[in-house]
N, C-alpha and C positions, 0 to 999 in steps of 0.2 A: 379562530382556533389556537390554542397554546400548544407549546411543545412538552412533552413531558420528560422526566428523566431518564437517560439511557437504560436505566435498570427497572423503570416501572413496567407494568404489565400493559397499562392502556398506551395507545399510540395514535398521534394526531395525523392528519392528512400529510402535513410537513415531513412528520417521520416516515410514514409510508413512502413518500416521494424520494427522500434522499435513500431510503434501504433500496428501492427500485434502483436509483440511479448507481449506486454501489454494485448491485448485482449486475446490471448492464456492463459497466466499466470492467469489472473483473472478468466476466465471460469474453468480451471482446479482446482484452489484454492476454487472457489464457490461450485463445485460439491464435492470435498473432505471434505470440512466443513460440507456438509450435511451428510455424512456418517462416520466421524471419530470425535473424540472429540479433542478439540484445543490444547492440550499439545501432543498428537500424531501426528496431522498435522503440528504443528512447529517442531517437531523432524524430520519429513519426509522431511520438507521443507529445513532443514539444509544439508541433504544428497543430496538433488537436487538443491542445490545452483549453482553448475557448469552449469546446464542447463539454470537457471535463468540468468547466466551472457552469454550466447550464445544467449538468445532471446532477451534480454534486453541491448543493448549497448549504452554507452554514459555517459555523465556527470550525476551527481545525478539530477540536476535541469531538464536535458532533460528526465531523466527516470520517474521522478515524473509528469513532464509535461503530458507524454505519458500515465500513469496510471490514472492520474486524467481526461484526456480528454477522453480516452475511458471508464473509470467507468462511466461518466456521461450519456454516451449512452447505457450503458449495465444495466441500473437500471431496475428492482430490483434485478437482478443477483450479482452485484458488489455493496456490501455494503461498509461503512467505514471500516468495519472489514475485509472485502476481499481486498481491497486496501492496507490497513496497512499491512497485512500478505505479500502481494507480494513486498511491498517497503521494509519491515523489511528484507526479504529473500535475495533480490537483493543488497541491499545497506549496509547491516551490515557486518563488518570484524573486524579482530583484531585491525586494526587501527583505525576502527571506529564503537565501539560497539552502539548499538540502543537499545532502549527498546520500548515494546508493551504496551500501557496503554488503559484501558476500564474504562470508567466512566458512570454514571447515573445522570438524573435531572428529576425534575417534570415540565410537559409543564403547560402553561396557564390554560390548561382543567383539570389539575391533572393527566394526563397520565404520564406513567414512559417511559422516553425516555433514550436510550444508545447510546455511542459513542466510536470509537476506535481512537486512534492516535499512529503516530511513534515519538519516543523523541531521540534527540541526546542531553544528559545531560538534561537540563531543557529547552531546545527549540524544539518545535513542527516543524518537517518537513513536516508532513501531518495531517490532520485532523482539522486544524483550531487553534484558540488560546486555552491554557488551563483554562483561567479564562471565559469561557463562560457560567457559572453557574453549569457545570457538576462537580460531586464529584467523585473523582477518586477511584475506588474500587479495581484495581489490576494493577500492573505493573510487566512484565516479562523482565528480561535482555536478550538480544539475545545471545545464545551460539554460539559461532564461531567454 
């Protein structure tokens, strides 16, 4: 069975498998984030990285597609931080160290908004452009 393009209507068994893995990883991460501090969750995620590799197979682009596609359907459980943590856990390696960044900005109404990104160097893999008005507060390098 061949995999179809992320935008196509037909899905292969492989597509459904990576989508199911992305859903499970995000739900588990969202639950863990509610009961443990971020540094502890990131440390645990590093230890569970082999499970993430089993759940989410494929190219970086395919994994990001699956996490973003399922994340849009899991709102409000899957926040930008949840998606960023899953992507960082699955894609970071010694060969490709990634960073998790968190920033804030004021909305037009004056409310404070926060956002999370996954970075490869200065390039955003997920979370949109870095120059979207957010001021970066913290950046953590992935420990591999």
